[in-house]
Structure formats: C-alpha cells, structure tokens
C-alpha positions as CSV (number, residue, x, y, z in Angstrom):
1,X,18.6,16.8,-4.5
2,X,17.9,14.6,-7.6
3,X,16.0,11.3,-6.8
4,X,15.7,8.3,-9.1
5,X,12.3,7.1,-10.3
6,X,11.3,3.6,-11.3
7,X,11.5,3.2,-15.0
8,X,11.0,-0.3,-16.6
9,X,11.6,-0.2,-20.3
10,X,10.7,-3.8,-20.8
11,X,7.3,-3.4,-19.1
12,X,6.9,0.1,-20.5
13,X,6.2,1.7,-17.1
14,X,7.3,4.7,-15.1
15,X,6.5,4.5,-11.4
16,X,4.1,1.6,-12.3
17,X,2.2,3.7,-14.9
18,X,1.9,1.8,-18.2
19,X,2.8,3.5,-21.5
20,X,1.6,2.5,-24.9
21,X,5.1,2.4,-26.5
22,X,8.8,2.9,-25.7
23,X,9.1,6.3,-27.5
24,X,6.3,7.8,-25.4
25,X,7.9,6.4,-22.2
26,X,11.3,7.7,-23.1
27,X,10.0,11.2,-24.1
28,X,8.1,11.4,-20.8
29,X,11.0,10.1,-18.7
30,X,13.3,12.7,-20.3
31,X,10.8,15.5,-19.6
32,X,10.3,14.4,-16.0
33,X,14.0,14.1,-15.5
34,X,14.7,17.6,-16.8
35,X,12.0,19.0,-14.5
36,X,13.3,17.1,-11.6
37,X,16.5,19.1,-11.8
38,X,14.3,22.2,-11.2
39,X,12.8,20.6,-8.1
40,X,9.7,18.8,-9.6
41,X,8.8,15.6,-7.6
42,X,6.8,13.3,-9.8
43,X,4.1,11.0,-8.3
44,X,2.3,8.1,-9.8
45,X,-0.9,10.2,-9.8
46,X,0.7,13.0,-11.7
47,X,2.1,10.7,-14.3
48,X,-1.4,9.1,-14.7
49,X,-3.0,12.5,-15.0
50,X,-0.4,13.6,-17.7
51,X,-1.2,10.5,-19.7
52,X,-4.9,11.0,-19.5
53,X,-4.4,14.5,-20.8
54,X,-2.1,13.5,-23.6
55,X,-4.6,10.8,-24.7
56,X,-7.4,13.4,-24.7
57,X,-9.2,11.4,-22.0
58,X,-9.8,14.6,-20.0
59,X,-10.3,18.2,-20.9
60,X,-7.8,20.9,-20.1
61,X,-10.2,22.3,-17.6
62,X,-10.4,19.0,-15.7
63,X,-6.6,18.6,-16.0
64,X,-6.1,21.9,-14.3
65,X,-8.7,21.2,-11.7
66,X,-7.1,17.9,-10.8
67,X,-3.7,19.7,-10.6
68,X,-5.2,22.1,-8.1
69,X,-6.5,19.2,-6.1
70,X,-2.9,17.9,-5.8
71,X,-1.2,21.2,-5.1
72,X,-3.9,23.7,-4.0
73,X,-4.4,27.1,-5.7
C-alpha cells in the first residue's frame, strides 16, 4: 500500500531532511515516489544517507556499508 511522506516545498524538506534547492528536492521526491510503488519504505535516515552520497560526503564503500547496517546483508 502506498503511503504519503512529508514533503515541504517551502522549507525544502522531505521527512525533515533539508535540501539545497527545489529541483533536487523534486527529483528526489519523484524517485522516492516511484520506488514506493515497488514497495520501498523511505526513512529519514535513508534520505540523509542518499544526500550524503550525492554530495560526495561519503564514499560508495561507506554508503553500501551503512545500507547494510540498515537492512542487513
């Protein structure tokens, strides 16, 4: 079942996670929404992790490692 998520275009946030600009927020919201139809359940932590990776704040190896910590291997 599809669930709504909190998106605030004025504050540029998704589930309380701040985005740099509206375009990035909307692109991310569209990607999340598409995946939610396939059963993905976003969390604030996953959105924060995604943004860190997109900003090159963490390596791909650390990104994958943290994903495993959320979901297990």
